[in-house]
C-alpha positions in Angstrom: 11.1 27.5 -31.2 9.1 25.9 -28.4 9.8 24.7 -24.9 7.7 22.2 -22.9 7.9 20.2 -19.7 8.3 16.4 -19.9 7.0 14.0 -17.3 10.0 11.8 -16.4 9.1 9.4 -13.6 11.8 6.8 -14.0 14.8 5.7 -16.0 12.6 4.0 -18.6 10.7 7.2 -19.5 14.0 9.1 -19.4 15.5 6.7 -22.0 12.5 7.0 -24.2 12.7 10.8 -24.2 16.4 10.8 -24.9 16.0 8.3 -27.8 13.2 10.5 -29.3 15.7 13.4 -29.9 18.0 11.0 -31.8 20.7 10.3 -29.3 22.7 7.1 -29.8 22.7 4.1 -27.5 25.8 5.2 -25.7 24.4 8.6 -25.1 21.2 7.2 -23.8 23.0 5.0 -21.3 25.0 7.9 -20.0 22.3 10.5 -19.9 19.4 8.4 -18.7 20.3 8.3 -15.0 21.0 12.0 -15.1 17.4 12.8 -16.2 15.7 11.2 -13.2 15.7 13.3 -10.0 14.9 11.7 -6.6 14.3 13.2 -3.1 14.9 10.8 -0.3 14.6 11.4 3.5 16.9 9.5 5.9 15.9 9.5 9.5 17.8 9.5 12.8 21.5 9.9 11.8 24.2 11.0 14.1 26.0 14.3 13.2 29.0 12.2 12.2 26.9 10.1 9.8 25.0 13.1 8.5 28.2 15.1 7.8 29.8 12.3 5.8 26.5 11.7 3.9 26.2 15.4 3.1 29.8 15.7 2.0 29.6 12.7 -0.3 26.3 13.9 -1.9 27.7 17.4 -2.4 30.8 16.0 -4.0 28.7 14.4 -6.7 26.7 17.6 -7.4 23.7 16.6 -5.4 22.3 18.3 -2.3 21.7 17.3 1.3 19.8 19.2 3.9 20.6 18.5 7.6 19.6 20.1 10.9 21.4 23.3 11.7 23.1 21.9 14.8 24.9 19.2 12.8 27.9 21.5 12.0 28.7 22.2 15.7 27.4 19.0 17.1 24.7 20.6 19.1 22.1 18.0 18.1 22.3 14.3 18.9 20.3 13.2 15.9 19.2 14.6 12.6 17.1 13.7 9.6 18.7 14.2 6.2 17.0 15.2 2.9 19.0 13.9 -0.1 18.3 15.5 -3.5 19.9 14.3 -6.7 19.8 12.4 -9.9 20.1 8.6 -10.2 23.6 9.1 -11.5 24.5 11.1 -8.3 22.8 8.5 -6.0 24.7 5.7 -7.8 28.0 7.4 -7.0 26.9 8.1 -3.4 25.9 4.4 -2.8 29.3 3.2 -4.1 31.2 5.5 -1.8 29.0 4.8 1.3 29.7 1.1 0.9 33.3 1.9 1.8 32.4 4.0 4.8 32.3 3.0 8.5 29.8 4.1 11.1 26.9 2.1 9.7 26.9 3.9 6.4 27.4 0.7 4.4 24.0 -0.6 5.6 22.5 2.8 4.7 23.8 2.4 1.2 21.8 -0.8 0.8 18.7 0.9 2.1 19.0 3.8 -0.3 19.6 1.4 -3.2 16.6 -0.7 -2.3 14.3 2.3 -2.3 15.6 3.6 -5.6 15.1 0.2 -7.2 11.5 0.1 -6.0 10.8 3.5 -7.4 11.9 2.3 -10.8 8.9 0.0 -10.9 8.3 -3.7 -10.6 7.2 -6.4 -13.0 3.7 -7.8 -12.8 3.5 -11.2 -11.0 1.0 -13.9 -10.1 -0.1 -13.8 -6.4 -0.8 -17.4 -5.3 -3.9 -17.3 -3.1 -3.8 -20.9 -2.0 -4.4 -22.3 -5.5 -6.3 -19.3 -7.0 -4.1 -16.8 -8.8 -4.4 -13.0 -9.1 -2.2 -11.1 -11.5 -0.8 -8.1 -9.7 0.5 -5.1 -11.6 -1.2 -5.4 -15.0 -4.4 -3.7 -13.9 -6.1 -2.6 -10.7 -7.8 -5.4 -8.9 -11.3 -4.9 -7.3 -12.0 -6.2 -3.8 -15.7 -6.4 -3.2 -16.9 -5.7 0.4 -19.3 -8.3 2.0 -20.2 -7.2 5.6 -22.1 -9.9 7.5 -22.8 -7.6 10.4 -25.8 -5.8 11.9 -24.0 -2.5 12.4 -21.5 -1.7 9.6 -21.7 2.0 8.7 -22.8 1.5 5.1 -24.7 -1.8 4.7 -25.1 -3.2 8.2 -27.8 -5.9 8.5 -28.4 -6.3 4.7 -26.4 -9.5 4.4 -26.7 -11.3 7.7 -28.4 -14.3 6.2 -26.0 -16.6 4.4 -28.2 -16.9 1.4 -28.4 -13.1 1.0 -24.7 -12.8 1.5 -23.7 -15.3 -1.1 -26.2 -13.9 -3.6 -24.7 -10.4 -3.1 -21.1 -11.8 -3.5 -22.1 -13.6 -6.7 -23.5 -10.3 -8.0 -20.3 -8.5 -7.2 -18.3 -11.2 -9.1 -20.6 -10.8 -12.1 -19.9 -7.0 -11.9 -16.2 -7.5 -12.0 -14.9 -8.1 -8.4 -11.6 -10.0 -8.4 -11.8 -10.7 -4.6 -14.6 -10.9 -2.1 -13.7 -9.7 1.4 -15.9 -11.0 4.2 -16.1 -9.3 7.5 -18.0 -10.3 10.7 -17.2 -7.3 12.9 -18.0 -3.7 12.1 -15.0 -1.4 12.4 -16.9 1.9 12.0 -15.9 4.7 14.5 -17.4 3.9 17.9 -18.1 0.2 17.1 -18.4 -2.4 19.9 -15.8 -5.2 19.6 -17.4 -8.6 18.8 -16.6 -11.7 20.9 -14.9 -14.5 19.1 -17.8 -16.9 19.1 -20.2 -14.2 17.7 -17.8 -13.4 14.9 -17.5 -17.0 14.0 -21.3 -17.5 14.2 -21.6 -14.7 11.6 -18.9 -15.6 9.1 -18.6 -19.4 9.1 -22.0 -20.2 7.5 -21.3 -17.6 4.8 -17.8 -18.8 4.1 -18.8 -22.4 3.9 -21.2 -21.6 1.0 -19.2 -18.8 -0.5 -15.9 -20.6 -1.3 -18.0 -23.1 -3.4 -20.2 -20.4 -5.0 -17.6 -18.0 -6.5 -14.5 -18.6 -8.7 -12.5 -15.7 -7.3 -10.4 -15.6 -4.1 -12.3 -15.1 -0.8 -10.7 -13.0 1.9 -11.5 -13.0 5.6 -11.4 -9.5 7.2 -10.4 -10.1 10.8 -7.8 -9.5 13.4 -8.4 -12.6 15.4 -6.2 -15.6 14.6 -8.9 -18.2 15.5 -11.3 -16.6 13.0 -8.6 -16.6 10.4 -7.7 -20.3 11.2 -11.3 -21.5 10.9 -11.8 -19.5 7.7 -8.6 -20.9 6.2 -9.7 -24.4 7.1 -13.0 -23.8 5.3 -10.9 -22.8 2.2 -10.7 -19.1 2.4 -7.8 -17.8 0.3 -6.5 -14.5 2.0 -6.5 -12.8 5.3 -7.2 -9.0 5.6 -5.9 -8.0 9.1 -7.0 -4.5 10.1 -4.3 -4.5 12.9 -1.4 -5.7 10.7 -0.6 -8.8 12.8 -0.4 -6.8 16.1 -3.8 -7.5 17.8 -3.3 -11.3 18.1 0.1 -12.8 18.6 -0.9 -16.0 16.8 -2.1 -14.3 13.6 1.3 -14.2 11.8 2.0 -17.9 12.4 -1.5 -18.8 11.4 -1.3 -17.0 8.1 2.1 -18.5 7.4 1.0 -22.1 8.3 -1.8 -22.0 5.7 0.3 -20.3 3.0 -2.2 -17.4 2.6 -1.5 -13.9 1.4 -2.1 -11.2 4.0 -3.2 -7.6 3.9 -1.5 -5.5 6.6 -3.4 -2.3 7.5 -2.2 0.7 9.4 -4.3 1.3 12.5 -4.0 3.0 15.9 -6.3 4.1 18.7 -5.3 7.8 18.7 -4.5 10.5 16.1 -1.3 11.9 17.6 1.5 11.6 15.0 5.0 13.0 15.1 5.4 12.7 11.3 2.3 11.3 9.7 3.6 9.5 6.6 6.8 8.4 8.4 4.8 7.0 11.2 2.5 5.1 8.9 5.3 3.7 6.8 7.3 2.7 9.8 4.4 0.9 11.3 3.7 -1.0 8.1 7.4 -1.8 7.6 7.6 -3.2 11.1 4.5 -5.4 10.3 6.1 -6.5 7.0 9.2 -7.6 9.1 6.9 -9.5 11.5 5.3 -11.3 8.6 8.6 -12.2 7.0 10.0 -13.5 10.3 6.9 -15.7 10.7 7.6 -17.2 7.3 5.1 -15.4 5.1 6.8 -14.8 1.7 7.4 -11.2 0.8 5.4 -11.6 -2.5 2.3 -12.5 -0.4 2.3 -9.3 1.7 0.1 -6.4 0.8 0.0 -3.1 2.7 -3.0 -0.8 3.3 -2.6 2.8 4.7 -5.8 2.4 6.7 -7.9 5.3 5.5 -10.4 6.1 8.3 -8.5 4.3 11.0 -6.7 6.3 13.7 -6.7 9.5 11.5 -8.6 12.7 11.4 -10.3 13.9 8.2 -7.3 16.1 7.4 -4.9 13.2 8.1 -6.8 10.9 5.8 -6.7 13.5 3.1 -2.9 13.9 3.6 -2.3 10.2 3.4 -4.3 10.1 0.1 -2.4 13.1 -1.2 1.0 11.3 -0.4 -0.1 7.8 -1.1 2.8 7.3 -3.6 5.2 7.4 -0.7 4.1 4.0 0.4 5.8 2.6 -2.8 9.1 2.8 -0.9 8.0 -0.3 1.0 8.2 -2.3 -2.1 4.8 -4.1 -1.5 1.5 -4.0 -3.4 -0.8 -1.4 -2.0 -4.5 -1.9 -1.1 -6.7 1.2 -0.7 -10.0 1.2 1.1 -11.9 4.5 0.9 -15.3 3.3 -0.2 -18.2 5.5 1.3 -16.0 6.4 4.3 -16.5 9.4 6.6 -13.6 11.3 5.1 -15.7 11.5 1.9 -18.9 12.3 3.8 -17.3 15.1 5.9 -15.4 16.6 2.9 -18.5 16.7 0.7 -21.2 16.9 3.5 -23.0 13.9 2.1 -24.7 10.9 3.7 -23.4 7.3 3.2 -25.7 6.6 0.3 -24.5 9.6 -1.7 -20.7 9.0 -1.7 -20.2 7.1 -4.9 -18.7 10.0 -6.8 -16.4 10.9 -3.9 -15.4 7.2 -3.7 -14.7 7.3 -7.5 -12.4 10.3 -7.1 -10.4 8.6 -4.3 -10.1 5.4 -6.3 -8.9 7.2 -9.5 -6.4 9.3 -7.6 -5.3 6.2 -5.6 -4.6 4.3 -8.7 -2.6 7.2 -10.1 -0.5 7.1 -6.9 0.2 3.4 -7.1 -2.7 1.5 -5.6 -2.9 -2.1 -6.9 -6.1 -3.2 -5.2 -9.2 -1.1 -4.3 -11.7 -2.3 -1.7 -15.2 -1.1 -2.6 -18.9 -1.5 -2.0 -20.1 -0.3 -5.5 -18.3 -2.8 -7.7 -19.9 -2.1 -11.1 -19.1 1.6 -10.9 -15.6 1.3 -9.5 -14.6 -1.4 -12.1 -15.3 1.3 -14.7 -13.4 3.9 -12.8 -10.4 1.6 -12.3 -10.4 0.6 -16.0 -10.4 4.2 -17.1 -7.7 5.1 -14.6 -5.6 2.1 -15.7 -5.8 3.2 -19.3 -4.3 6.5 -18.4 -1.9 5.5 -15.7 -0.4 2.1 -16.6 -0.1 2.6 -20.4 0.9 -1.0 -20.9 4.0 -0.7 -18.7 2.9 -3.0 -15.9 3.9 -1.9 -12.4 4.2 1.8 -11.6 
């Protein structure tokens, strides 16, 4: 006799395991939802809401942790940690739909998160006429900095001819997207005026959109830079301030029908709850994008490694990257050669390829769909190997 642990991530893997022991179809349908356990955190409930939620979860055999002061009403608000199987959550959702005090809406939110965690099918991302398949394999975004002061390759590709040559080389090495930036965002950088950023990127973009057969992205937080880039024929916008730095950015992206990357960013590192704050920020930006008319399927989120975070906070975000899946959007991860790698390994910029590879592989395992990198050839190989282990032909995580 032997006993072993099984990796059961979702209902699909649960059903496979149950079928393997010879259970019939009816048994699989009954037991499948019992084999998947989820832990969900609900924020900011009143004691009345929390008490009802806890009672209903306990009634179904699950668990719910609340603040100690909920029982006697000595707290105004509490978070709730829900622990249970998919079967137990299904019963909870059905009961909450019949409850007052805003719990019907909460039922919908719980159901949405559970659905996302079960995985999503691969789909074609329409980049203004060029298409990227999201979900079948990890996509590689090659970095093209046309700046004099970027932390890794500043000054190397200022001339349009050199920039286009490097971009073509990255495409040959396997890049699926080329991301062009005209302003360094390294720690301590000096903001670049609009006219200077345009002077740097426009000549490159004019040549690049004709020279490569993959989508070209503009890395900017300025709506006018994005507008001129989109007029030239750029296919995506990568906004390092997630539509918040320029009030015209959301409308500009929507007007041109471009996909957008929304990156978490802030000017300090004071967090109440790191992952909650990051996810809340990104969720708010997703809402801004939707309200501006950007379709949900064209919205990508980025946790912003290296932006508004200490080394330890960056490592924590990487460790808990899979929590971003609750947003239901594709995830872009940009760790390439960043200071979190340099400070962790005590290495200069030109010796961070292995550290980057580790973060790319772990990021893919946690759910990253696109990785933004300098070293395209090496990271294509890392991504293909990671995909072979992680995706196993099942599409989305």
